[in-house]
N, C-alpha and C positions, 0 to 999 in steps of 0.2 A: 494191602488187603485186610490186615488186622484192623486198621483205622476204619476202613469202610464197613467192616462187620460190626464194630462198636457203634458207629453212627446208625446203621440199619437197625440194630437192636434197640438203641435209644428211641428212635422214631416209632418202632413197633410198640414199645412199652408205653410211650406217650399216647399213641393211637388207642391202645387198649384201655388206658385209664380214662380217655375222653369219651368212651362209649356209654350210651345211656343204660340205665338199669332201672329196675323197679324202685319206686320211692322206698327208702329204707328207714329203719328206726335205729338211732344211736344217741350217745351222749358225748358231749365235749366238755372237758374240765379245763379251766384256765386259771392261772394265778391272778390274772386280771382279765376281766371281760368288759370290753367297751361296747355297749349296746347301741350307741347313737340314739338312744331314747331316754336318757337319764344319766345319773351318776355311774361311774364304773363299778363293777361288782368285783370285789376282792375275794379270791378263792371261790370262784363261781362255777356254775354248771348250766349248760344249755341241753335240754332234752328235745330230740326231734323224733316225731312219730309219724309214719306214713308221709314223710317229706315235709311236714309242717312243724313249726316250733310249738311244743306242748308246754314247756316250762323254762323260765330263766330266773336265776337267783343264786344266793349263797349256797355252797355245797351242804351246809348244815341244815338247810331248809328244803332243798329239792331232792326228792327221792328218785333214784335211778332204777327203773324196773329190772328185775332179774333177767340175765341173759343178754342185756344190751351191750354192744360193742362200745368201748369207752376210749375216746381219743383225748390226749393231753397236750397242752401247750403252755408256754409262759404267758402269751398274750393272745386273746381271741377277739376278732372284730366281725362285724357283718361282712359278707362277701362284698367286694368293692364294686362300685357302679361307675363305668367309664361313660361320661356324659356325651361324648362325641368322638367318633373314630371312623376309620375306613377299613379297619382290619376285617378280613373275610372277603372283601372285594379287592383290596390291595394285598399282595402276597409277599413272602420273604425273599423270593428269587429275583424280583425286579426284572422280569422278562415279560414280553407282551401277553403271554397266556395267563398271567396272574396279576394283571394290572387293569382291572375293570372299574376302577373308582371314578373315572371321568371320561365321558364321551364328548369329543371336541368338534363333532361335525356340525352341531347347531348350538345356538345360544339358549334356546328355550326347549327343555325336554322333561317336563314334570311327569310324563307318563312312564319314565324308566323306573322299573321296580327293582329295589335292592334285592329282593328274594330271588330274582332271576340270575344274579351274579354272585350271591353269597355262597362261599365254600366253607362249610362247617369243618372240613378236614384240613383247612389251611394251618400250617405249623405255627403261624403267628398267634393264632387263638390259644394254642396250648402254652405258648411262650408268655403271653400276658396273664393267663390264668395262673401260671407259676408264681406270680407276685401277689395273687389274691383276688384278681378280677373275676367275678362270677357273672356279671351282666354287662353287655355291650350295647350301646346305642351307635349303630354303624350304618354306613350307606354311601351314597355318592358324595364325592369330594367338592370342596369349593373350587371355583375356576370357571364357571359358566353362570349366566344370569339365573337360570334354573337348571341344575344339573341332574336332578332326579329325586328319588325317594329314599327314606331311611327306614330301618327296622330295629327292633330290640330283640336280643337273643341271649340265652344263657351260653356260657363258654364250654358247652359239651354237646354231644350228639353226633350221629353219623349222617343225618339228613337235615335239610332245612326245616322239615316238619317237626323233628325232634328237638331242634335247637331254638327256633324262633317262636316267641310268644306274642309279639306285636308285629305282624308282617308289614304294616304300613304305619309308621310312627309320625313322620314329618315330611315336608317337601323342602329339599335343600336349595338354597338360592345364594347369590353373591352380588353385592354391589361395591362400588369403589374401584380401586386399581385392580383388584382381583378379578373383576368381571370384564375389564376392557381387553380387547384382543388387538393384536397388531396385524401387520401385512394387509392393511386396508380392508379388514373384515369387521363386520358389525358385531358388537358395539365398539366404536372407536373412542367414545368419550363417556364420561359419567352420565350426562343428560340422555344420551342415546340408550344406555343400559336401563335407566329408570323408565324412559318412554316405552321400551320394549316390554318391560314388566307391567306397566300400567295398561298398555294396550291389550296384553294377553289376559289380564284380570278383567278388563271390560268385556272382552269376548266371552270369557267364562261366565260372567254375570248374565249376559244375553242367552247363553247356552242353557244355564240352569233354569232361567225363566221359561224358555221355550220347551224344555223337557217336562216342566211341571204342567204345561198346557197340552203337550203332545208326548205322553210317556212312551209311545211306540216309535218316536223319532230315532234314527240311527245314532249309535254311540260315537263320540269323539273322545278317545282316551286322554288326549292332552287337556282338553277343556273340562272333562269329567274330573280329572285329578285336581285341577285348580278350583273347580267347583267345590270340592271337599274342604279346601282352605277357606273359601268365601262363606261356606255354610257352617264354619266352626268345627268341622269334623277333624281337621288336621291343622297343626300349627305350621307357620312358615318359619323354617330355620334359616336365618339370614346371616351369612358371614360378612362382616364389615369391621373395619378397624379405625379409620379416621373419625374424629368427632363430628365433622360436618356430614359425613356419610351416615353416621348413626342417626343424626337428626333427620336426614332424608328418609331413612328406613321408618322412623317413627311417623313421619308425615304420610307415607304411603299406607302404613298400617292403619292409621286413623281414617284415611280417605275411604278405605275399603272395609273397615271394621273387622280386620283379621287378627287372629291370635299370633303374635310375633314372639319368637325366641331369638335373641341375638347370640351370635357365635363369634368368638375371637375378641372383638370389642376392645382393642388395645388402648384406645384413648377414651374409654367409657368413664374414667375418673374425672374427665372434663365436663361431663354432661349428667352428673348424678341427679340433679333436680328433675331434669326432663325424664330420665328413666324411671325415677320413683313415681312421678306423676302419671306416667303411662303404664305403670305396673308391669314393666317388661322384664322378664327373667334374662339372665346372661350366663351363657356357657363360656367363661372367660378363657382366654388364651392359656396354653400351658405356661406355668411359671417360668420355665427355662427356655422358652422359645427364643430363637435368635432375633435380636432387635435390629431389623433391617427392613428396607422397603416400607410398605404402609404400616408395618408394626414397629417402626423405628422408635416410637415414643412409648412403647410398653413399659410396664413397671412390675416388679415382683410383689408390689403391695397393692395391686389392683383389686384382688379378691377381698382383701381386708377393707379397702375403701368402699366397695359395693356393699359388703355386709354391714358396715357401720352406717351406711345411708339407708339401710332397710330394704335393699333390693335383693330379690331371690337370685342366688348365684351358685354355680358349681364349677368344678375344674374338669378338664378334659385332656385326653392324650393328643387330640388334634390330628392333623394330616401333614406329614413332612414330604417334601418332593424328592427325598433321597431315602435309601434303605436305612432302617426297615419300614419306613412310612408311618411309624407311630412312636409315641413316647409311652412311658409307664406312669399312670396317674398316681401310683404310690409315691414315686420320687417327686412328682410335681407338687403333691401335697406336703411332702417333707420340706421342700424348699419354702412353700408358703408358710409353714409352721415357724420357720426361722426369719420370716419377713412380716411380722405383725400379727400373726394368728396364734391362738392357743392350740394345744394338741387336739382338743375336742372339736374346735372350729375347723381345723384342717381336715380331720377325719370326716366330719359332716359333709365337706365339699366333695368327697368321693364316695359317699354312702347315701344318707337320707336326703340331702338337698338335691342331687341329680335325680333321685327317685321321684321326688315331688315334682320337679320340673317336667319330667318325662311322663308323669301320670301313672306311675307304677308303685307308688309308695304303699299301696295296700298289700303288695307282695314282697318287696325287697327294700333294702336300704337301712334296716335296723333289726335288731334281735328282739322281737316282740312275739308274744303268743299269737298264733294263727298265721304268721307270715311264713314264707318259704324258708326251709332249713338251709340257708346259704351262709356259710361261715368261712373265714380265713384264719389260719392258725400260724403263729409266729414264735420263734425261739427267743425273741427279745422285743424291744421297742420297734414297731413296724417302720418308724421314720428314721431309725438308725441304720446307716448303710452296712454295718457288719451283721445285721439281723437277717434272718432268712424266713421265707414262707415255707413251713414244713408240712403243710397240708391244706387242701381245699375241699369243702363239702358243698354240694349243690343238691338241694332238695333231699337231704338226708343221705346222699351217696358220696362216699369219698372218691373224688375224681382225680386228685393230684396228691402225690407224695413227694417228699424232698428229693431233688435230683442234683442239687448243687454240692 
């Protein structure tokens, strides 16, 4: 009974800390502040006013207004940005009622909206926030040719409306082994999966053209969603791992003139020239993903190879088929930092670089004047496993305190 009471109290405190509040004004002092927008600031200060960053710089030069709450930490970074996750659709209990990340009844379902399944009260959201994650790009999981839509949310809020700030971010799709279904169900081969995708895109092209001529024509949610991809309003987030599947994805993107973002891309280091020429960004597999199946040839140095080749890249927590369905991008970046990347490069992979790829760099990803006051506070080097995230600030509101 005592243990149950402690757990209940912990969940209640976590829930209260995650609740939205009016944008606040405060200051954060750090012995080192990594802004992801330049050199680190030693003995620095970040001032947040009405939820936005008002000033960043050395403590000797930045004036903290009277009456401001002051938080202190050894190391301060921008709030972390998870480039791709299923958290909020996939839950921590791993039971049917909290596993909404993948609908298996059909191969093509671009009309499925992530906001209709996203649960801002899911404990996994609080958990990843406890490591410094303030922004999530999350939604439907890989595993169908088109599995549905994604969204972008802050890791706080009691409702979808309070948490989500990009309700429709991308359309999630899969090619290669991940899209092939067994039990004599389509698609049974790679070529069938690509044919299904191309056929649906062609249907969407015709639908868009007809709607332009006849605006009062009845809506088709599936074709309407794909039409947004064809018209450049939404990127196609395509999970793919093998090198030849990556090249197939590039061909399809070129054929239909769509904005493609690759996800996973375990063998992307084999097709660097093609990716650079196509200017295709990559949300690379988690550094510590298990090397099996179509990801058997992954490398812990993939992110570094993509960066060196001049390809826009970010790290993600990804989707695991087992509990808790997610990894922690902080740890994935730490491993990348020990496999060919500098500290600043690894930090960029979970801050400013995913923000750019997601089209939200005007708000998050770095500590710069005018951006959202989203910060992560640590009691030591964030990439050192003995360090802790001792506080998280989202839009000027302290939403997490140390619980470890």
